[in-house]
C-alpha positions in Angstrom: -1.9 -5.6 27.0 1.0 -3.2 27.3 0.6 0.1 25.5 2.8 3.0 24.5 0.5 6.0 23.9 3.3 8.2 22.7 4.3 5.8 20.0 0.6 5.5 19.0 0.4 9.3 18.4 3.7 9.1 16.4 2.2 6.4 14.1 -1.0 8.3 13.5 0.8 11.6 12.7 3.3 9.9 10.3 0.6 8.1 8.5 -1.3 11.3 8.1 1.9 12.9 6.9 2.1 10.3 4.0 -1.6 11.0 3.2 -0.7 14.7 2.9 2.4 14.1 0.8 0.3 12.0 -1.7 -2.2 14.9 -2.0 0.0 17.9 -2.1 3.7 16.8 -2.4 6.4 16.9 0.4 7.2 20.6 -0.2 3.7 21.7 0.9 4.0 19.9 4.2 4.5 22.1 7.3 6.9 20.5 9.6 6.2 23.2 12.2 2.6 22.3 12.3 3.5 18.6 12.8 5.9 19.6 15.5 3.2 21.6 17.3 0.7 18.7 17.2 3.2 16.1 18.4 4.5 18.4 21.2 1.1 18.2 22.7 0.3 14.6 21.8 3.6 13.0 22.5 6.6 15.1 23.7 8.6 18.1 22.6 11.7 15.9 22.1 9.9 13.5 19.9 8.3 16.3 18.0 11.6 18.1 17.4 13.3 14.9 16.1 10.5 14.2 13.6 10.4 17.8 12.5 14.2 17.6 11.7 13.5 14.4 9.8 10.8 16.0 7.6 13.0 19.0 6.9 15.7 16.7 5.6 13.1 14.7 3.5 11.9 17.8 1.9 15.4 18.5 0.6 15.2 15.4 -1.6 17.9 12.8 -2.2 18.3 9.2 -1.2 17.2 8.3 2.3 20.4 6.5 2.9 22.4 9.7 2.8 20.3 11.7 5.2 19.6 8.7 7.5 23.1 9.2 8.8 22.2 12.6 10.0 19.2 11.3 11.8 21.3 8.6 13.4 23.7 11.1 14.7 20.8 13.1 16.2 19.5 9.9 17.7 22.8 9.5 19.6 22.3 12.9 21.1 18.9 12.0 22.4 20.1 8.7 23.8 22.7 10.5 25.9 20.1 12.8 27.3 19.3 11.4 30.8 16.0 13.4 31.0 14.4 11.4 28.2 11.9 8.7 29.3 12.1 5.2 27.8 8.9 5.8 26.0 10.4 8.9 24.3 13.5 7.0 23.3 11.4 4.2 21.8 9.2 6.7 19.9 12.3 8.5 18.5 14.0 5.3 17.5 11.0 3.9 15.7 10.2 7.2 14.0 13.6 7.2 12.4 12.7 4.0 10.5 9.1 5.1 9.9 10.4 8.2 8.2 12.2 6.1 5.7 8.9 4.5 4.6 7.2 7.9 4.6 9.7 9.0 2.1 8.5 6.4 -0.4 5.0 8.0 -0.4 3.2 4.6 -0.1 0.5 4.8 2.6 -0.2 1.0 2.5 3.5 0.3 3.0 3.7 2.8 5.9 0.6 1.4 7.6 1.8 -2.1 7.3 5.2 -1.1 8.8 3.7 0.9 11.6 1.4 -2.0 12.6 4.5 -4.3 12.8 6.2 -1.8 15.1 3.1 -1.6 17.3 2.8 -5.3 17.5 6.4 -5.6 18.6 6.0 -2.9 21.1 2.6 -3.7 22.5 2.0 -7.4 22.3 1.6 -9.2 25.6 3.2 -12.6 25.4 1.7 -13.8 28.7 -1.9 -13.8 27.4 -3.9 -16.7 28.9 -5.7 -19.3 26.8 -9.0 -17.7 27.5 -7.8 -14.5 26.0 -5.9 -16.0 23.1 -6.5 -13.3 20.5 -4.5 -12.3 17.5 -2.8 -9.0 18.4 -4.5 -5.9 16.9 -3.3 -2.3 17.6 -5.5 -0.3 20.1 -9.0 0.3 18.8 -8.5 4.0 18.3 -5.3 3.6 16.4 -6.9 0.9 14.1 -9.9 3.0 13.4 -8.0 6.1 12.5 -5.6 4.2 10.2 -8.6 2.6 8.4 -10.1 6.0 8.1 -6.9 7.3 6.4 -6.7 4.3 4.1 -10.3 4.5 3.0 -10.1 8.2 2.2 -6.7 7.8 0.5 -8.1 4.9 -1.6 -11.0 7.2 -2.6 -8.4 9.8 -3.5 -10.0 12.3 -1.1 -7.9 14.7 0.9 -8.3 15.0 4.7 -7.5 18.5 6.1 -6.0 18.9 9.6 -9.2 20.0 11.2 -11.1 16.9 9.9 -8.2 14.6 11.0 -8.0 16.0 14.5 -11.8 15.7 14.9 -11.8 12.1 13.8 -8.7 11.3 16.0 -10.3 13.0 19.0 -13.8 11.5 19.0 -15.0 10.6 15.5 -13.4 7.2 15.7 -15.8 6.3 18.5 -18.8 6.4 16.1 -17.4 3.4 14.1 -19.0 0.1 14.7 -16.7 -2.9 14.4 -17.2 -6.7 14.7 -15.4 -8.2 17.7 -11.9 -9.6 17.4 -11.6 -13.4 16.5 -9.9 -15.8 18.8 -7.2 -18.1 17.3 -9.6 -21.1 17.5 -12.2 -19.1 15.5 -9.6 -18.1 12.9 -8.4 -21.7 12.7 -11.9 -22.9 12.1 -12.5 -20.3 9.3 -9.2 -21.2 7.7 -10.3 -24.9 7.8 -13.5 -24.0 6.1 -11.6 -22.1 3.5 -9.2 -25.0 2.8 -12.2 -27.3 2.4 -13.8 -25.0 -0.1 -10.6 -24.7 -2.0 -10.4 -28.5 -2.2 -13.8 -28.7 -3.4 -13.1 -26.0 -6.1 -10.0 -28.0 -7.3 -12.1 -31.1 -7.5 -14.4 -29.3 -9.8 -11.7 -27.9 -12.1 -9.7 -31.1 -12.2 -11.3 -33.8 -14.3 -9.5 -36.8 -15.7 -6.2 -35.3 -14.5 -6.7 -32.3 -16.6 -6.8 -28.8 -15.0 -8.6 -25.9 -16.5 -6.2 -22.9 -16.9 -7.1 -19.3 -17.3 -5.2 -16.8 -19.3 -5.3 -13.1 -18.6 -3.5 -10.0 -20.0 -2.0 -6.8 -18.5 -0.8 -3.9 -20.7 1.5 -1.1 -19.9 0.6 1.7 -22.4 3.1 4.5 -22.6 2.5 7.7 -24.5 5.0 10.0 -26.2 5.8 11.7 -22.8 6.7 8.3 -21.3 3.5 8.6 -19.2 1.6 5.3 -18.2 -2.1 4.8 -18.9 -4.0 3.8 -15.7 -7.6 3.0 -15.1 -9.3 3.3 -11.7 -11.6 0.2 -10.9 -12.8 -1.7 -7.9 -9.2 -2.4 -6.8 -8.0 1.2 -7.3 -5.6 2.5 -10.0 -4.1 -0.2 -12.2 -2.9 -0.8 -15.8 -5.7 -2.2 -18.1 -6.0 -6.0 -17.6 -8.5 -8.8 -17.9 -9.2 -12.4 -19.0 -8.8 -13.8 -22.5 -12.1 -14.9 -23.9 -12.9 -18.1 -25.7 -11.7 -18.1 -29.3 -9.6 -15.0 -28.8 -5.8 -14.7 -29.2 -3.8 -13.3 -26.2 -2.7 -10.4 -28.3 -6.3 -9.6 -29.4 -7.4 -9.8 -25.7 -4.7 -7.2 -24.8 -5.8 -4.7 -27.4 -9.5 -5.3 -26.5 -9.1 -4.9 -22.8 -7.2 -1.5 -23.2 -10.0 -0.2 -25.4 -12.8 -1.4 -23.1 -11.3 -0.1 -19.9 -9.9 3.2 -21.2 -11.3 4.1 -24.6 -7.8 4.2 -26.0 -6.8 2.4 -29.3 -3.3 1.0 -29.1 -0.8 -1.4 -30.7 1.4 -3.8 -28.8 5.1 -3.1 -28.7 6.6 -6.0 -26.9 5.7 -9.2 -25.0 7.5 -8.8 -21.6 6.8 -12.0 -19.6 4.3 -14.0 -17.6 3.1 -14.0 -14.0 1.7 -17.4 -13.3 -0.5 -18.2 -10.2 0.2 -21.9 -9.7 -2.5 -22.3 -7.1 -5.3 -20.8 -9.2 -4.0 -21.9 -12.6 -4.0 -18.3 -13.9 -1.3 -16.9 -16.3 -1.0 -13.2 -16.7 0.7 -12.2 -19.9 2.4 -8.8 -19.7 2.8 -6.4 -22.8 3.9 -2.9 -23.4 2.1 -0.8 -26.0 1.6 2.7 -27.4 -1.6 4.6 -28.1 -2.6 5.2 -31.8 -6.0 6.7 -31.3 -9.1 7.2 -29.1 -9.5 9.4 -26.0 -8.9 8.3 -22.4 -12.4 8.1 -20.8 -14.2 6.3 -18.0 -16.3 3.2 -19.0 -18.3 0.4 -17.5 -15.1 -1.1 -16.3 -13.5 2.0 -14.8 -14.6 5.1 -13.0 -11.6 7.2 -14.1 -8.8 7.0 -16.6 -5.6 9.0 -17.3 -1.9 9.2 -18.1 0.5 9.7 -15.3 4.2 10.1 -14.7 5.9 7.0 -13.3 6.2 8.7 -9.9 2.5 9.6 -9.9 1.5 6.1 -11.0 3.6 4.5 -8.2 1.8 6.6 -5.6 -1.7 5.9 -7.1 -1.2 2.1 -7.4 -1.9 0.7 -4.0 -1.2 -3.0 -4.7 2.4 -4.1 -4.6 1.9 -6.9 -7.1 0.6 -4.4 -9.7 3.6 -2.2 -9.1 5.9 -5.3 -9.5 4.3 -6.0 -12.9 5.0 -2.5 -14.1 8.6 -2.6 -12.9 9.3 -5.9 -14.6 7.7 -4.8 -17.8 9.8 -1.6 -17.9 13.1 -3.6 -17.1 14.0 -4.9 -20.6 17.0 -6.7 -19.3 14.7 -9.2 -17.6 12.7 -10.0 -20.7 11.2 -12.5 -21.1 10.4 -13.4 -17.6 8.4 -16.1 -15.9 7.3 -15.4 -12.3 5.5 -18.3 -10.5 3.4 -17.4 -7.5 1.5 -19.5 -4.9 -1.4 -18.3 -2.7 -0.5 -18.4 1.0 
């Protein structure tokens, strides 16, 4: 397998950059510290380009405007005959990674970085005996998972701890071996069989059992959104409709159970329908009328957040899409149909 160690270091540093931005905000980031780290781990040219990108990011504004400045800088580096191909690739990819960093979504950045590493490192001449799905180098994978786990737990990682894990701490992690394509196909086949059996159980006499659920976007007087932190991270209150209960009653009940807040519904926004599973998720907006936000048996933490804070806290893109649709009144009422892959 081919490898580009310089690009690996850029990926790790930029993912750590996003973790720091989510904890402290972009203005608290030291681009000179990052330049110093990358000068040793990658190269001075790569470090200087990324430092310039971070400085522009901290000024704010739309990425499209300051991307032009980075592109002009990139041309200067391309014309430099002393730069190695590895340096040029690292600089080229970092320009696009910085765009995702500016969004402040660690999951999005990690996903994009992994696609870049796959494109750069995958060996297309792998034999049948070594027919493995590509995964990034072990060290890179473990450091990225370390960042994701701590970010999910809303725990900050300081520079000293990050460098220690990146240097040797990753070697203490025990992993299961990579699966071959044949093994993955076998597991997928077993999954398909279990799905068929489940459908046979729920489909009787050509009648399918459907499930109804609710999600509620509760906004207070400061236009802050109510979120609860559960097993899937931060999300708006949601859950299934119980037997003998109306959909509106379920929406009010789930908000109270998850957050301790009494609320009244403002508007029905639309439905997300999972065709594969037969689950309809009814989206409402509402406003608080009493109660105090507090953790419960369904949530370990509860609070109101600005839209920007909420977007950073919610790690699942489908949750974010539900909020976006609910707040876009021009699209109401909507019906979004989804199929499991």
